[in-house]
N, C-alpha and C positions, 0 to 999 in steps of 0.2 A: 725576469725583467718585463716590465709592462710595454705595451706597444707605443711606439714613437710616431707621432703624426708629422709627416713631411709634406709641405706644400711648396710646389714649384710655380713660379710666375714665369710662363713660357711664351715664346713667339714661334711662328712658323719659320722653317728653314734656318733655325738657329743652331749652329754647331756646338755652342756651349751648352745649350739645352739638351741636345743629344748626348753629349758627354756626361752631364749631370744624371740623366736617366740611366746610363750605363753604370756609373759609379753606384747609384742607389740600388740598382738591380743586383750588383755583386754583393753589396753590403747587406741586402735583405736576406741573403742566404745565412748570415751569421747573427743578424739583429732583427728584432720584430718591428719592421718599418711598414707604415701605411702611407702610400704616396698618392697625392692628388695634384691636379694641375689647375691653374687659373690662367686664362689667356691674357697676355700682355695688353691686348687692345680692348678688353672688357672694361666696364665701369669699375669693377672691383680691382682689376689689374692696374689700371691707371691710378686709382686712389692709393693703392699700396706702394706703387713705384714712386709717386710723389711724396707720400708720407715718410718713406724710409730712404729716400735719396738714391733709388736704384737707377743707375745711369743706363744700363743695358741688361737684357735677360741672360740667364735666368735669375730671378730672385729666389732665395732659398729661406724657408721658414721651418724651424724645428719646434714642435709643441707650441705653436703660436707665437714664437719669438723670432725676430729677424736674425738670420745666421750670416748672410752675405749675398753677394751677387757676382755674376760672371762665372769664370771657370771654377768649378767646384774642386776644392782640394780634398782628395780622398783621405790623405793623412790627417788633415785638420778635422774632418768629419769623424774619422775613426777615433781620434783622441776624445772628441766630444762624446761619442757613444760609449767608449770605455769608462769615462768618468761617470756617466749616468748609470752604468751597470754596477759600479762599486757601491 
């Protein structure tokens, strides 16, 4: 399975961001994930939030496509990863 690029649009002191990082850390033990972060307050972060209608962090992108925002569902992400593995 090829590496999957995960981009998180994050903010400081964001408990949903912390949760997303924990979920991704667990899943990275089973799936080849490369995770990077973009600050919510950066020019790029504001542009992405506006473009994709992200009301609050984190914004989650998988392989360049918008996946969702807010509390990351580990089950939903696992399903997405399993489908990519097939």
